[in-house]
DSSP file (Angstrom, degrees, kcal/mol; ACC not computed):
  #  RESIDUE AA STRUCTURE BP1 BP2  ACC     N-H-->O    O-->H-N    N-H-->O    O-->H-N    TCO  KAPPA ALPHA  PHI   PSI    X-CA   Y-CA   Z-CA
    1    1 A M     >        0   0    0      0, 0.0     4,-1.9     0, 0.0     5,-0.2   0.000 360.0 360.0 360.0 -40.0    0.0    0.0    0.0
    2    2 A L  H  >  +     0   0    0      1,-0.2     4,-2.5     2,-0.2     5,-0.2   0.877 360.0  55.4 -64.1 -37.2    2.8    2.4    0.8
    3    3 A T  H  > S+     0   0    0      1,-0.2     4,-2.5     2,-0.2    -1,-0.2   0.905 107.4  49.4 -62.3 -41.2    4.4    1.7   -2.6
    4    4 A R  H  > S+     0   0    0      2,-0.2     4,-2.4     1,-0.2    -1,-0.2   0.886 110.8  49.8 -65.4 -39.1    1.2    2.7   -4.3
    5    5 A I  H  X S+     0   0    0     -4,-1.9     4,-2.4     2,-0.2    -2,-0.2   0.931 112.4  46.7 -65.7 -45.3    0.9    5.9   -2.3
    6    6 A I  H  X S+     0   0    0     -4,-2.5     4,-2.4     2,-0.2    -2,-0.2   0.917 113.2  49.3 -62.8 -43.4    4.5    6.9   -3.1
    7    7 A T  H  X S+     0   0    0     -4,-2.5     4,-2.6     1,-0.2    -2,-0.2   0.902 111.5  50.1 -62.4 -41.5    4.0    6.1   -6.8
    8    8 A G  H  X S+     0   0    0     -4,-2.4     4,-2.6     2,-0.2    -2,-0.2   0.905 110.5  48.7 -63.4 -43.4    0.8    8.2   -6.8
    9    9 A V  H  X S+     0   0    0     -4,-2.4     4,-2.2     2,-0.2    -2,-0.2   0.923 114.3  45.6 -64.1 -44.4    2.5   11.2   -5.2
   10   10 A I  H  X S+     0   0    0     -4,-2.4     4,-2.5     2,-0.2    -2,-0.2   0.910 113.3  50.8 -65.2 -41.4    5.4   11.0   -7.6
   11   11 A G  H  X S+     0   0    0     -4,-2.6     4,-2.6     2,-0.2    -2,-0.2   0.898 110.5  48.5 -63.1 -41.8    3.0   10.6  -10.5
   12   12 A I  H  X S+     0   0    0     -4,-2.6     4,-2.1     2,-0.2    -1,-0.2   0.904 112.3  48.8 -65.8 -41.0    0.9   13.6   -9.5
   13   13 A A  H  X S+     0   0    0     -4,-2.2     4,-1.9     2,-0.2    -2,-0.2   0.914 112.8  48.0 -64.2 -42.5    4.1   15.7   -9.1
   14   14 A L  H  X S+     0   0    0     -4,-2.5     4,-2.4     1,-0.2    -2,-0.2   0.924 112.1  48.6 -64.0 -44.8    5.3   14.6  -12.5
   15   15 A M  H  X S+     0   0    0     -4,-2.6     4,-2.7     1,-0.2     5,-0.2   0.862 108.4  54.7 -65.5 -35.0    1.9   15.3  -14.2
   16   16 A T  H  X S+     0   0    0     -4,-2.1     4,-2.2     2,-0.2    -1,-0.2   0.917 110.7  45.9 -63.0 -42.8    1.8   18.8  -12.5
   17   17 A L  H  X S+     0   0    0     -4,-1.9     4,-2.0     2,-0.2    -2,-0.2   0.919 114.1  47.9 -64.6 -43.9    5.2   19.6  -14.0
   18   18 A V  H  X S+     0   0    0     -4,-2.4     4,-2.0     2,-0.2    -2,-0.2   0.918 113.6  46.6 -65.5 -44.1    4.3   18.3  -17.4
   19   19 A I  H  < S+     0   0    0     -4,-2.7    -1,-0.2     1,-0.2    -2,-0.2   0.907 113.4  48.8 -66.3 -41.7    0.9   20.1  -17.5
   20   20 A N  H  < S+     0   0    0     -4,-2.2    -1,-0.2    -5,-0.2    -2,-0.2   0.844 109.0  53.3 -67.3 -32.7    2.5   23.4  -16.4
   21   21 A A  H  < S+     0   0    0     -4,-2.0    -2,-0.2    -5,-0.2    -1,-0.2   0.916  87.4 163.9 -67.9 -42.4    5.3   23.1  -18.9
   22   22 A G    >X  +     0   0    0     -4,-2.0     4,-1.4    -5,-0.2     3,-0.8  -0.035  29.0  67.4  61.0-164.2    2.7   22.7  -21.7
   23   23 A G  H 3> S-     0   0    0      1,-0.2     4,-2.2     2,-0.2     5,-0.2  -0.151 115.5 -11.2  58.1-139.2    3.5   23.1  -25.4
   24   24 A L  H 3> S+     0   0    0      1,-0.2     4,-2.7     2,-0.2    -1,-0.2   0.837 134.9  57.6 -66.2 -34.9    5.8   20.7  -27.1
   25   25 A F  H <> S+     0   0    0     -3,-0.8     4,-2.1     2,-0.2    -1,-0.2   0.929 109.5  44.8 -62.7 -45.0    6.9   19.0  -23.9
   26   26 A F  H  X S+     0   0    0     -4,-1.4     4,-2.6     2,-0.2    -2,-0.2   0.916 113.7  50.4 -63.8 -43.6    3.3   18.2  -23.0
   27   27 A A  H  X S+     0   0    0     -4,-2.2     4,-2.4     1,-0.2    -2,-0.2   0.899 111.1  48.6 -62.5 -41.3    2.6   17.0  -26.5
   28   28 A A  H  X S+     0   0    0     -4,-2.7     4,-2.3     2,-0.2    -1,-0.2   0.888 111.2  50.5 -66.3 -38.5    5.7   14.7  -26.5
   29   29 A F  H  X S+     0   0    0     -4,-2.1     4,-2.3    -5,-0.2    -2,-0.2   0.926 111.6  47.1 -65.2 -44.3    4.7   13.3  -23.1
   30   30 A V  H  X S+     0   0    0     -4,-2.6     4,-2.4     1,-0.2    -2,-0.2   0.895 111.5  51.8 -64.7 -39.3    1.2   12.5  -24.3
   31   31 A A  H  X S+     0   0    0     -4,-2.4     4,-2.4     2,-0.2    -1,-0.2   0.904 109.5  49.7 -63.1 -40.5    2.6   10.9  -27.5
   32   32 A A  H  X S+     0   0    0     -4,-2.3     4,-2.4     2,-0.2    -2,-0.2   0.904 110.4  50.0 -64.4 -40.6    4.9    8.8  -25.4
   33   33 A V  H  X S+     0   0    0     -4,-2.3     4,-2.5     1,-0.2    -2,-0.2   0.897 110.9  50.2 -63.5 -39.9    1.9    7.7  -23.2
   34   34 A A  H  X S+     0   0    0     -4,-2.4     4,-2.4     2,-0.2    -2,-0.2   0.907 110.9  48.0 -65.6 -41.8    0.0    6.8  -26.4
   35   35 A V  H  X S+     0   0    0     -4,-2.4     4,-2.3     2,-0.2    -2,-0.2   0.912 113.4  47.3 -66.6 -41.7    2.8    4.8  -27.8
   36   36 A V  H  X S+     0   0    0     -4,-2.4     4,-2.5     2,-0.2    -2,-0.2   0.897 111.1  52.8 -65.0 -38.8    3.3    2.9  -24.5
   37   37 A G  H  X S+     0   0    0     -4,-2.5     4,-2.2     2,-0.2    -2,-0.2   0.907 109.5  48.3 -61.5 -42.0   -0.5    2.4  -24.4
   38   38 A W  H  X S+     0   0    0     -4,-2.4     4,-2.5     2,-0.2    -2,-0.2   0.903 110.7  51.4 -65.2 -40.3   -0.5    0.9  -27.9
   39   39 A Y  H  X S+     0   0    0     -4,-2.3     4,-2.1     1,-0.2    -2,-0.2   0.925 111.0  47.6 -61.5 -44.2    2.4   -1.4  -26.9
   40   40 A E  H  X S+     0   0    0     -4,-2.5     4,-2.2     2,-0.2    -1,-0.2   0.880 110.7  52.5 -64.7 -37.6    0.5   -2.6  -23.8
   41   41 A Y  H  X S+     0   0    0     -4,-2.2     4,-2.3     2,-0.2    -2,-0.2   0.925 110.4  46.7 -64.0 -44.6   -2.6   -3.1  -25.9
   42   42 A T  H  X S+     0   0    0     -4,-2.5     4,-2.5     1,-0.2    -2,-0.2   0.855 110.9  53.2 -67.7 -32.7   -0.6   -5.3  -28.4
   43   43 A A  H  X S+     0   0    0     -4,-2.1     4,-2.2     2,-0.2    -1,-0.2   0.897 109.5  48.2 -66.8 -39.2    0.9   -7.2  -25.5
   44   44 A A  H  X S+     0   0    0     -4,-2.2     4,-1.3     2,-0.2    -2,-0.2   0.884 111.3  50.8 -67.3 -37.6   -2.5   -7.9  -24.1
   45   45 A M  H  <>S+     0   0    0     -4,-2.3     5,-2.8     1,-0.2     3,-0.3   0.927 110.6  48.8 -63.1 -44.2   -3.7   -9.0  -27.6
   46   46 A A  H ><5S+     0   0    0     -4,-2.5     3,-1.4     1,-0.2    -2,-0.2   0.881 107.6  55.1 -64.2 -37.5   -0.7  -11.3  -27.9
   47   47 A A  H 3<5S+     0   0    0     -4,-2.2    -1,-0.2     1,-0.3    -2,-0.2   0.804 107.2  50.5 -66.0 -27.9   -1.4  -12.8  -24.4
   48   48 A S  T 3<5S-     0   0    0     -4,-1.3    -1,-0.3    -3,-0.3    -2,-0.2   0.408 124.8-104.2 -89.9   3.6   -4.9  -13.6  -25.5
   49   49 A G  T < 5S+     0   0    0     -3,-1.4     2,-0.3     1,-0.3    -3,-0.2   0.650  81.2 122.0  88.1  16.0   -3.6  -15.4  -28.6
   50   50 A R      < -     0   0    0     -5,-2.8    -1,-0.3    -6,-0.2     2,-0.2  -0.842  55.2-130.7-112.1 149.7   -4.5  -12.6  -31.1
   51   51 A N        -     0   0    0     -2,-0.3     2,-0.3    -3,-0.1    55,-0.1  -0.630  20.2-164.5 -90.3 154.8   -2.2  -10.7  -33.5
   52   52 A A        -     0   0    0     -2,-0.2     2,-1.5    53,-0.1     3,-0.2  -0.954  33.0-105.7-134.2 157.1   -2.3   -7.0  -33.8
   53   53 A T     >  +     0   0    0     -2,-0.3     4,-2.0    49,-0.2     5,-0.2  -0.658  42.1 179.2 -83.7  91.0   -0.9   -4.7  -36.5
   54   54 A H  H  > S+     0   0    0     -2,-1.5     4,-2.3     2,-0.2    -1,-0.2   0.951  74.8  40.2 -61.5 -55.2    2.1   -3.4  -34.5
   55   55 A I  H  > S+     0   0    0      1,-0.2     4,-2.8     2,-0.2     5,-0.2   0.919 115.5  50.6 -65.3 -45.4    3.7   -1.0  -37.1
   56   56 A A  H  > S+     0   0    0      1,-0.2     4,-2.5     2,-0.2     5,-0.2   0.882 111.4  50.4 -60.8 -37.6    0.4    0.3  -38.4
   57   57 A G  H  X S+     0   0    0     -4,-2.0     4,-2.2     2,-0.2    -1,-0.2   0.922 111.7  46.1 -66.6 -44.7   -0.7    1.1  -34.8
   58   58 A F  H  X S+     0   0    0     -4,-2.3     4,-2.3     2,-0.2    -2,-0.2   0.930 115.0  47.6 -63.1 -44.8    2.5    2.9  -33.9
   59   59 A V  H  X S+     0   0    0     -4,-2.8     4,-2.4     1,-0.2    -2,-0.2   0.948 115.0  43.4 -63.9 -49.9    2.5    4.9  -37.1
   60   60 A T  H  X S+     0   0    0     -4,-2.5     4,-2.5    -5,-0.2    -1,-0.2   0.853 111.8  54.6 -68.4 -33.0   -1.2    6.0  -36.9
   61   61 A T  H  X S+     0   0    0     -4,-2.2     4,-2.0    -5,-0.2    -1,-0.2   0.938 111.6  44.3 -62.7 -45.9   -0.9    6.7  -33.2
   62   62 A L  H  X S+     0   0    0     -4,-2.3     4,-2.4     2,-0.2    -2,-0.2   0.878 112.0  53.2 -66.7 -36.6    2.0    9.1  -33.9
   63   63 A L  H  X S+     0   0    0     -4,-2.4     4,-2.6     2,-0.2     5,-0.2   0.907 107.7  51.4 -63.9 -40.7    0.2   10.6  -36.8
   64   64 A F  H  X S+     0   0    0     -4,-2.5     4,-2.3     1,-0.2    -2,-0.2   0.924 110.6  48.9 -58.6 -44.3   -2.8   11.3  -34.6
   65   65 A M  H  X S+     0   0    0     -4,-2.0     4,-2.3     2,-0.2    -2,-0.2   0.905 111.8  48.0 -65.1 -41.5   -0.5   13.0  -32.1
   66   66 A C  H  X S+     0   0    0     -4,-2.4     4,-2.1     2,-0.2    -2,-0.2   0.926 112.6  48.2 -65.0 -45.0    1.1   15.2  -34.8
   67   67 A C  H  X>S+     0   0    0     -4,-2.6     5,-2.6     1,-0.2     4,-0.6   0.894 112.9  48.5 -63.4 -39.2   -2.2   16.2  -36.3
   68   68 A A  H ><5S+     0   0    0     -4,-2.3     3,-0.5    -5,-0.2    -1,-0.2   0.894 109.6  52.1 -68.4 -39.0   -3.6   17.1  -32.9
   69   69 A Y  H 3<5S+     0   0    0     -4,-2.3    -2,-0.2     1,-0.2    -1,-0.2   0.903 114.5  42.2 -64.1 -40.2   -0.5   19.1  -31.9
   70   70 A W  H 3<5S-     0   0    0     -4,-2.1    -1,-0.2    -5,-0.2    -2,-0.2   0.497 112.6-120.6 -86.2  -3.0   -0.7   21.2  -35.1
   71   71 A G  T <<5 +     0   0    0     -4,-0.6     2,-1.0    -3,-0.5    -3,-0.2   0.838  56.0 154.3  72.7  34.1   -4.5   21.5  -34.8
   72   72 A N     >< +     0   0    0     -5,-2.6     4,-1.6     1,-0.2    -1,-0.2  -0.772  13.5 171.9-100.1  92.4   -5.3   19.8  -38.1
   73   73 A G  H  > S+     0   0    0     -2,-1.0     4,-1.5     2,-0.2    -1,-0.2   0.877  78.7  52.5 -67.6 -38.5   -8.8   18.4  -37.8
   74   74 A D  H  > S+     0   0    0      1,-0.2     4,-1.6     2,-0.2    -1,-0.2   0.899 109.5  49.2 -65.4 -39.4   -9.2   17.5  -41.4
   75   75 A E  H  > S+     0   0    0      1,-0.2     4,-2.6     2,-0.2    -1,-0.2   0.836 104.8  59.1 -69.3 -31.1   -5.9   15.6  -41.4
   76   76 A M  H  X S+     0   0    0     -4,-1.6     4,-2.2     1,-0.2    -1,-0.2   0.884 104.2  51.4 -63.5 -36.2   -7.1   13.8  -38.2
   77   77 A L  H  X S+     0   0    0     -4,-1.5     4,-1.8     2,-0.2    -1,-0.2   0.902 109.6  49.5 -65.1 -39.9  -10.0   12.5  -40.2
   78   78 A A  H  X S+     0   0    0     -4,-1.6     4,-2.2     2,-0.2    -2,-0.2   0.896 110.3  50.5 -64.7 -39.8   -7.6   11.3  -42.9
   79   79 A V  H  X S+     0   0    0     -4,-2.6     4,-3.0     2,-0.2    -2,-0.2   0.879 106.9  54.8 -66.1 -37.1   -5.5    9.5  -40.3
   80   80 A A  H  X S+     0   0    0     -4,-2.2     4,-1.3     2,-0.2    -1,-0.2   0.891 108.1  49.4 -62.0 -38.3   -8.6    7.9  -38.9
   81   81 A L  H  X S+     0   0    0     -4,-1.8     4,-2.5     2,-0.2    -2,-0.2   0.907 111.6  48.2 -65.8 -41.0   -9.3    6.5  -42.4
   82   82 A V  H  X S+     0   0    0     -4,-2.2     4,-2.9     1,-0.2    -2,-0.2   0.902 108.1  55.2 -63.6 -40.5   -5.7    5.3  -42.6
   83   83 A A  H  < S+     0   0    0     -4,-3.0    -1,-0.2     1,-0.2    -2,-0.2   0.806 112.6  44.0 -62.9 -28.6   -6.1    3.7  -39.1
   84   84 A L  H  X S+     0   0    0     -4,-1.3     4,-0.9    -5,-0.2    -2,-0.2   0.882 117.8  42.6 -79.5 -41.3   -9.1    1.9  -40.5
   85   85 A M  H  X S+     0   0    0     -4,-2.5     4,-3.0     2,-0.2     5,-0.2   0.864 103.3  62.7 -79.2 -37.4   -7.6    0.8  -43.8
   86   86 A L  H  X S+     0   0    0     -4,-2.9     4,-2.5     1,-0.2     5,-0.2   0.933 106.1  43.4 -59.8 -50.2   -4.1   -0.3  -42.8
   87   87 A P  H  > S+     0   0    0      0, 0.0     4,-1.9     0, 0.0    -1,-0.2   0.903 116.0  49.2 -63.0 -36.9   -5.1   -3.2  -40.5
   88   88 A L  H  X S+     0   0    0     -4,-0.9     4,-1.7     2,-0.2    -2,-0.2   0.898 111.3  48.9 -68.3 -38.3   -7.7   -4.3  -43.0
   89   89 A L  H  X S+     0   0    0     -4,-3.0     4,-2.6     1,-0.2     5,-0.2   0.888 108.9  54.0 -64.4 -38.9   -5.1   -4.2  -45.8
   90   90 A T  H  X S+     0   0    0     -4,-2.5     4,-2.8    -5,-0.2    -2,-0.2   0.881 105.4  54.2 -61.7 -37.8   -2.7   -6.1  -43.7
   91   91 A T  H  < S+     0   0    0     -4,-1.9     7,-0.2     2,-0.2    -1,-0.2   0.898 110.1  46.2 -62.8 -40.4   -5.4   -8.8  -43.3
   92   92 A V  H >< S+     0   0    0     -4,-1.7     3,-0.8     1,-0.2    -2,-0.2   0.926 117.5  42.2 -68.1 -44.0   -5.8   -9.1  -47.0
   93   93 A L  H 3< S+     0   0    0     -4,-2.6    -2,-0.2     1,-0.3     3,-0.2   0.842 124.9  34.8 -73.8 -33.2   -2.0   -9.2  -47.6
   94   94 A L  T >X S+     0   0    0     -4,-2.8     4,-1.9    -5,-0.2     3,-1.9  -0.310  73.0 149.7-113.3  48.1   -1.3  -11.6  -44.7
   95   95 A R  T <4 S+     0   0    0     -3,-0.8    -1,-0.2     1,-0.3    -2,-0.1   0.746  70.8  52.4 -60.5 -23.9   -4.4  -13.7  -44.8
   96   96 A S  T 34 S+     0   0    0     -3,-0.2    -1,-0.3     1,-0.2     3,-0.1   0.707 118.5  35.2 -83.3 -17.3   -2.7  -16.8  -43.5
   97   97 A R  T <4 S+     0   0    0     -3,-1.9     2,-0.4     1,-0.2    -2,-0.2   0.576 117.5  45.1-111.5 -12.1   -1.3  -15.0  -40.5
   98   98 A M     <  -     0   0    0     -4,-1.9    -1,-0.2    -7,-0.2     2,-0.1  -0.988  67.0-149.7-140.2 128.7   -4.0  -12.4  -39.5
   99   99 A A     >  -     0   0    0     -2,-0.4     4,-1.5    -3,-0.1     3,-0.2  -0.468  29.2-111.1 -92.2 165.5   -7.7  -12.9  -39.3
  100  100 A F  H  > S+     0   0    0      1,-0.2     4,-2.1     2,-0.2     5,-0.2   0.884 117.0  54.2 -63.6 -40.5  -10.4  -10.3  -39.9
  101  101 A D  H  > S+     0   0    0      1,-0.2     4,-2.2     2,-0.2    -1,-0.2   0.844 105.2  54.6 -65.6 -31.1  -11.4  -10.1  -36.2
  102  102 A E  H  > S+     0   0    0      2,-0.2     4,-1.9     1,-0.2   -49,-0.2   0.880 107.5  50.1 -67.2 -37.3   -7.8   -9.4  -35.3
  103  103 A A  H  X S+     0   0    0     -4,-1.5     4,-2.5     2,-0.2    -2,-0.2   0.894 109.8  50.9 -65.6 -39.4   -7.8   -6.4  -37.7
  104  104 A C  H  X S+     0   0    0     -4,-2.1     4,-2.5     1,-0.2    -2,-0.2   0.893 109.2  50.2 -65.5 -39.1  -11.0   -5.2  -36.1
  105  105 A F  H  X S+     0   0    0     -4,-2.2     4,-2.3     2,-0.2    -1,-0.2   0.871 110.0  51.9 -64.8 -35.3   -9.4   -5.4  -32.7
  106  106 A S  H  X S+     0   0    0     -4,-1.9     4,-2.6     2,-0.2    -2,-0.2   0.933 110.3  46.9 -65.4 -46.2   -6.4   -3.5  -34.0
  107  107 A V  H  X S+     0   0    0     -4,-2.5     4,-2.5     1,-0.2     5,-0.2   0.929 113.0  49.6 -61.2 -45.3   -8.6   -0.7  -35.4
  108  108 A A  H  X S+     0   0    0     -4,-2.5     4,-2.5     1,-0.2    -1,-0.2   0.902 111.6  49.0 -61.4 -41.2  -10.6   -0.5  -32.2
  109  109 A G  H  X S+     0   0    0     -4,-2.3     4,-2.2     2,-0.2     5,-0.4   0.906 110.6  49.7 -65.7 -42.0   -7.4   -0.3  -30.1
  110  110 A I  H  X>S+     0   0    0     -4,-2.6     4,-2.5     1,-0.2     5,-0.6   0.948 116.6  41.3 -61.3 -48.3   -5.9    2.4  -32.3
  111  111 A L  H  X5S+     0   0    0     -4,-2.5     4,-0.7     1,-0.2    -2,-0.2   0.852 114.9  51.8 -69.7 -33.6   -9.0    4.5  -32.1
  112  112 A Y  H  <5S+     0   0    0     -4,-2.5    -1,-0.2    -5,-0.2    -2,-0.2   0.838 122.3  29.3 -71.3 -33.8   -9.5    3.7  -28.4
  113  113 A I  H  X5S+     0   0    0     -4,-2.2     4,-1.2    -5,-0.2    -2,-0.2   0.910 125.2  38.7 -92.6 -51.1   -6.0    4.8  -27.4
  114  114 A A  H  X5S+     0   0    0     -4,-2.5     4,-2.3    -5,-0.4    -3,-0.2   0.896 109.7  55.6 -75.5 -41.9   -4.9    7.4  -29.9
  115  115 A M  H  X<S+     0   0    0     -4,-0.7     4,-1.2    -5,-0.6    -1,-0.2   0.949 110.6  41.7 -62.2 -52.3   -8.1    9.4  -30.4
  116  116 A P  H  4 S+     0   0    0      0, 0.0     3,-0.4     0, 0.0    -1,-0.2   0.918 117.3  48.1 -63.5 -40.0   -8.8   10.4  -26.7
  117  117 A L  H >< S+     0   0    0     -4,-1.2     3,-1.2     1,-0.2    -2,-0.2   0.848 106.8  57.4 -69.0 -31.3   -5.1   11.1  -26.0
  118  118 A A  H 3< S+     0   0    0     -4,-2.3    -1,-0.2     1,-0.3    -3,-0.1   0.800 100.8  58.5 -66.8 -26.9   -4.8   13.2  -29.1
  119  119 A H  T 3<        0   0    0     -4,-1.2    -1,-0.3    -3,-0.4    -2,-0.2   0.452 360.0 360.0 -84.7   1.3   -7.6   15.4  -27.8
  120  120 A L    <         0   0    0     -3,-1.2    -1,-0.3    -4,-0.2    -2,-0.1   0.504 360.0 360.0 -70.5 360.0   -5.7   16.3  -24.7
């Protein structure tokens, strides 16, 4: 219990510094959190016996973060379309190694992780 309290206090202090710094530092921190979140999501998928589109997820997550930092709403819509199409294209090209439901889980994970964090 003490370890959790200490971790929480350190986490709150770190987040206060990051939020107060703002700008590019905050955007880079959120992008790092999104990439780590995508990595954890793919690890959970692998633990359940499913494949995920690792590279497509990393690329689209970073693209979401860049578009959000520069304030490009139209480009975010284009990235969302890419986030939808890349896993499905991967399913077609790697049909023996990736199933359609795995591509759908990949799309859901990309949108679930990257979209909310991009709106910070």
